[in-house]
C-alpha positions in Angstrom: 12.2 74.5 -7.6 11.6 75.2 -3.9 9.3 74.2 -1.0 8.8 75.3 2.6 9.8 73.0 5.5 8.8 74.8 8.7 10.1 78.4 8.4 13.0 77.4 6.2 13.1 77.6 2.4 14.7 74.5 1.1 16.1 74.5 -2.5 16.4 71.2 -4.4 19.1 70.5 -6.8 17.1 69.4 -9.9 20.1 67.6 -11.4 20.6 65.6 -8.2 17.0 64.8 -8.0 17.0 63.6 -11.6 20.0 61.3 -10.9 18.2 59.8 -7.9 15.1 59.1 -10.1 17.2 57.3 -12.7 18.7 55.2 -9.9 15.2 54.3 -8.6 14.1 53.3 -12.2 17.2 51.2 -12.7 16.7 49.2 -9.4 13.0 48.7 -10.3 14.1 47.2 -13.7 16.6 44.9 -11.9 13.9 43.7 -9.5 11.8 42.7 -12.4 14.5 40.7 -14.1 16.9 39.5 -11.5 15.9 36.3 -9.5 17.0 37.7 -6.2 14.7 40.8 -6.6 11.8 39.2 -8.5 8.4 39.0 -6.7 7.9 35.8 -4.8 5.5 33.2 -6.2 2.5 32.7 -3.9 1.6 29.3 -2.5 -0.8 27.9 0.1 1.4 25.1 1.4 5.0 24.2 0.5 6.9 20.9 1.1 10.5 20.3 0.2 11.3 17.7 -2.4 14.2 16.1 -0.6 12.0 15.1 2.4 9.6 13.2 0.3 11.5 9.9 0.1 10.5 6.4 -0.9 8.9 6.0 2.5 7.0 9.2 2.0 5.7 9.3 -1.6 3.4 12.3 -0.7 1.6 14.1 -3.5 -0.4 17.3 -3.6 -3.4 18.0 -5.8 -4.8 21.0 -4.1 -4.5 24.5 -5.6 -1.5 26.3 -4.2 0.1 23.3 -2.7 3.6 23.1 -4.0 6.6 20.6 -3.7 9.8 22.5 -4.4 13.6 22.2 -4.2 14.9 23.6 -1.0 17.4 25.8 -2.9 14.3 27.6 -4.4 12.8 28.5 -1.1 13.4 32.2 -1.4 11.4 32.3 -4.7 8.2 31.4 -2.9 5.9 33.0 -0.3 3.6 30.5 1.4 1.0 30.5 4.2 2.0 27.1 5.6 4.7 24.4 5.4 4.5 20.6 5.3 7.5 18.8 6.7 8.4 15.1 7.3 9.5 14.3 10.8 11.0 16.9 13.2 14.5 18.2 13.9 16.8 15.7 15.6 19.3 18.5 16.4 22.3 16.5 15.1 25.3 17.6 13.2 24.8 17.8 9.4 21.0 17.5 10.0 18.3 18.8 7.6 18.5 22.6 7.6 14.9 22.7 6.4 13.6 22.2 9.9 15.3 25.3 11.3 14.4 27.3 8.2 10.7 26.4 8.5 10.7 27.2 12.3 12.4 30.5 11.7 9.8 31.6 9.1 7.2 31.7 11.9 4.7 30.1 9.6 2.4 27.3 10.8 3.6 23.9 9.7 2.2 20.4 9.4 4.3 17.4 10.4 4.0 14.0 8.7 5.3 10.7 10.0 4.8 7.0 9.5 1.6 5.6 11.0 1.2 4.6 14.7 -0.9 1.7 13.3 2.2 0.1 11.8 1.0 -3.4 11.2 -0.1 -3.8 7.5 0.2 0.0 6.9 2.6 -0.2 4.0 1.4 -3.0 1.9 -0.7 -2.7 -1.3 -1.5 0.5 -3.2 0.5 3.5 -2.0 -2.7 5.6 -2.0 -3.8 3.5 1.0 -0.5 4.0 2.9 -1.3 5.6 6.2 0.5 8.5 7.8 0.3 10.5 11.0 -0.3 14.2 10.2 -0.8 17.1 12.6 0.3 20.6 13.4 3.8 21.1 14.7 4.5 17.5 15.8 3.6 13.9 15.1 3.5 12.9 18.8 0.8 13.9 21.3 2.3 17.4 21.7 1.0 18.1 18.2 -2.5 19.4 17.3 -4.7 17.0 15.5 -8.3 18.0 16.1 -8.9 14.6 17.6 -11.0 15.0 20.8 -14.3 13.1 21.3 -14.1 11.7 17.8 -16.7 9.6 16.1 -15.8 5.9 15.3 -16.0 6.4 11.5 -12.2 6.8 10.8 -11.3 4.0 13.2 -13.7 1.6 11.4 -12.2 2.7 8.1 -8.6 2.0 9.3 -9.7 -1.3 10.8 -11.0 -2.4 7.5 -8.2 -1.0 5.5 -5.5 -2.8 7.5 -7.4 -5.8 8.7 -7.0 -4.8 12.4 -8.8 -6.8 15.1 -9.2 -5.6 18.7 -8.6 -8.5 21.0 -9.7 -8.8 24.6 -7.1 -8.0 27.3 -5.1 -11.0 28.4 -3.5 -10.8 31.8 -3.2 -14.5 32.6 0.2 -15.6 33.7 2.0 -18.6 32.3 4.5 -18.8 35.0 6.6 -21.6 33.4 7.2 -20.0 30.1 6.4 -16.3 29.9 8.8 -13.3 30.1 8.9 -9.5 30.0 9.7 -8.2 26.5 11.6 -4.9 26.2 11.3 -3.4 22.7 14.1 -1.1 21.7 14.1 1.7 19.1 16.5 3.4 16.7 18.8 5.2 19.0 19.0 8.5 17.0 15.3 8.5 16.2 13.5 11.8 16.8 11.0 10.1 19.1 13.8 9.4 21.5 14.9 13.0 22.0 13.1 13.2 25.4 14.7 10.0 26.5 18.2 11.3 25.8 17.3 14.5 27.7 16.3 12.5 30.7 18.6 9.6 30.8 21.6 10.7 28.7 22.3 7.3 27.0 20.0 4.6 25.8 21.7 2.0 27.8 21.0 4.0 31.0 17.3 3.8 30.4 17.6 0.1 29.6 19.3 -0.5 32.9 16.7 1.4 34.9 14.0 -0.5 33.0 15.6 -3.9 33.9 16.1 -2.9 37.5 12.4 -1.9 37.9 11.2 -5.2 36.4 13.6 -7.2 38.6 12.5 -5.3 41.7 8.8 -6.1 41.0 9.2 -9.5 39.4 12.5 -11.0 40.7 12.2 -14.4 38.9 10.6 -13.6 35.6 13.0 -13.8 32.5 13.6 -10.6 30.5 14.0 -10.6 26.7 15.5 -7.6 24.9 14.3 -7.1 21.3 16.6 -4.7 19.5 15.7 -2.5 16.6 17.5 -3.2 13.3 19.3 0.1 13.8 20.1 -0.3 17.5 23.8 -0.5 18.0 24.9 -3.5 20.0 26.7 -1.3 22.6 23.4 0.2 23.6 22.0 -3.1 25.0 24.9 -5.6 25.3 26.7 -3.5 27.9 23.4 -2.9 29.8 22.7 -6.6 30.1 26.3 -7.9 30.6 26.4 -10.3 33.5 22.7 -10.1 34.3 20.9 -13.4 35.1 18.1 -14.5 32.8 18.2 -11.4 30.6 18.6 -12.5 26.9 18.4 -11.0 23.4 15.5 -12.0 21.2 16.2 -14.8 18.7 13.8 -13.4 16.1 14.5 -9.7 16.2 16.1 -9.7 12.7 13.0 -11.3 11.2 11.2 -8.2 10.2 10.6 -5.9 7.3 11.5 -2.2 6.9 8.2 -0.8 8.2 7.0 -3.3 10.8 8.2 -6.1 13.1 6.6 -8.9 11.1 6.6 -12.5 12.1 9.6 -12.1 14.3 7.8 -9.6 16.5 4.7 -11.7 16.6 6.8 -14.6 17.9 8.2 -12.4 20.7 4.8 -10.9 21.6 3.2 -14.3 21.8 5.2 -15.4 24.8 5.3 -12.0 26.6 3.4 -11.5 29.9 3.7 -7.8 29.2 5.8 -5.5 27.0 7.9 -2.4 27.9 9.1 0.3 25.6 10.0 4.0 25.7 7.5 5.2 23.1 7.6 2.6 20.3 4.7 2.0 18.0 4.9 -1.6 19.0 3.0 -0.5 22.1 0.0 0.3 20.0 0.2 -3.1 18.4 0.3 -4.7 21.8 -2.8 -2.9 23.0 -4.7 -4.0 19.9 -3.7 -7.6 20.5 -4.7 -7.4 24.2 -1.1 -7.6 25.5 -0.5 -5.4 28.5 2.1 -2.8 27.7 4.1 -0.2 29.7 4.9 3.1 28.0 7.6 5.5 29.4 6.6 8.6 27.5 3.4 10.4 27.9 3.9 12.0 24.5 3.7 8.6 22.7 0.7 8.1 20.6 0.3 4.8 22.4 0.5 6.2 26.0 -3.3 6.3 26.7 -3.5 2.6 25.6 -0.8 1.6 28.0 0.1 1.4 31.7 2.3 4.0 33.3 5.6 2.6 34.7 4.1 3.1 38.2 1.4 0.5 37.4 3.8 -2.2 36.4 3.3 -4.1 39.7 -0.4 -4.8 38.7 -0.8 -5.4 35.0 -4.5 -6.2 35.5 -5.0 -2.5 35.5 -5.2 -2.6 31.7 -8.8 -3.7 32.2 -9.5 -0.2 33.3 -8.3 1.2 29.9 -11.3 1.8 27.6 -9.6 1.4 24.2 -12.4 2.2 21.8 -12.8 5.9 22.5 -9.0 6.3 22.5 -8.8 4.5 19.2 -11.5 6.7 17.7 -9.5 9.8 18.6 -6.2 8.2 17.5 -7.7 7.4 14.1 -8.2 11.2 13.5 -4.4 11.6 13.6 -4.0 9.2 10.6 -4.5 9.9 6.9 -3.9 8.0 3.7 -1.7 9.3 0.9 -4.9 9.8 -1.1 -6.6 11.8 1.7 -3.5 14.0 2.0 -3.3 14.6 -1.7 -7.0 15.2 -2.4 -7.7 17.4 0.6 -9.6 15.4 3.2 -6.8 15.7 5.7 -6.6 19.5 5.1 -10.4 19.9 5.5 -10.0 18.4 9.0 -6.8 20.2 10.0 -7.7 23.7 8.8 -10.3 23.9 11.5 -7.6 25.4 13.8 -7.5 28.6 11.7 -3.7 29.1 12.1 
């Protein structure tokens, strides 16, 4: 058998060609039977089972939405991913984060609600979660600009939330500034570590600023249950009128509970890096100072540069902010049944 290639006559070895064809057929058979070569199963959205813990009992009911073992990831081909939290960039961290990022596929990020009070009580279908594209803080995409009040009203009713008037009156004989701490290795604190190195460095700066503006006001530190003592005891060692909350351990897993309410009740204002406590303060009319513009609470709070005049909270129009914020929050049932997806898919990623 022969054919022309340019001006040359090329002769094919028929036996060699036959051997190649047999090899091609053998590889094709292996691809059909061997898991490594088998065609990938199609999916619309994939989440990894190990991320859906007791705190995130997420379920999918939409066609093509799959929850799989991470070890089976190469068996599937998907349009999108659904992950819980973001990468903390720590040793022995969850490799699913880097895997998802390296696929180049769009991914949704789920986290606990920014409306933490009463969020995780009652039926799990009513549990509320933050859900957006690429992040759960304000650098994510949520489709939440100029929103109607419908979702906010729904969340208010669901969690029995009341919006209280701002209270900027000073009880100069009994009030204090409350600094609320967070879990030191939490993903929300990654920007703080980049800027200040260690948590206690930020705490010292925070205390110094308060002291420079309000020299005589007491300061109360409220640790998180997972805040190591070294992060705050060294920062306040030897400082006059800086104490640790007496109620900080009176809380439950998801929210500050009665202990937090006791601390908030006596606070002239509250300071935190980007804690969800700041949202709760705003709802209760307690002035709050937020150090991170990426925080979901930041628009409801004063900037550190406004600390000298906490009456500026009266300039914050909370209702439209809460209307927008509500469209970052979805119940387990709304995630499972597709209402959240109907909203988020508008981006067309």
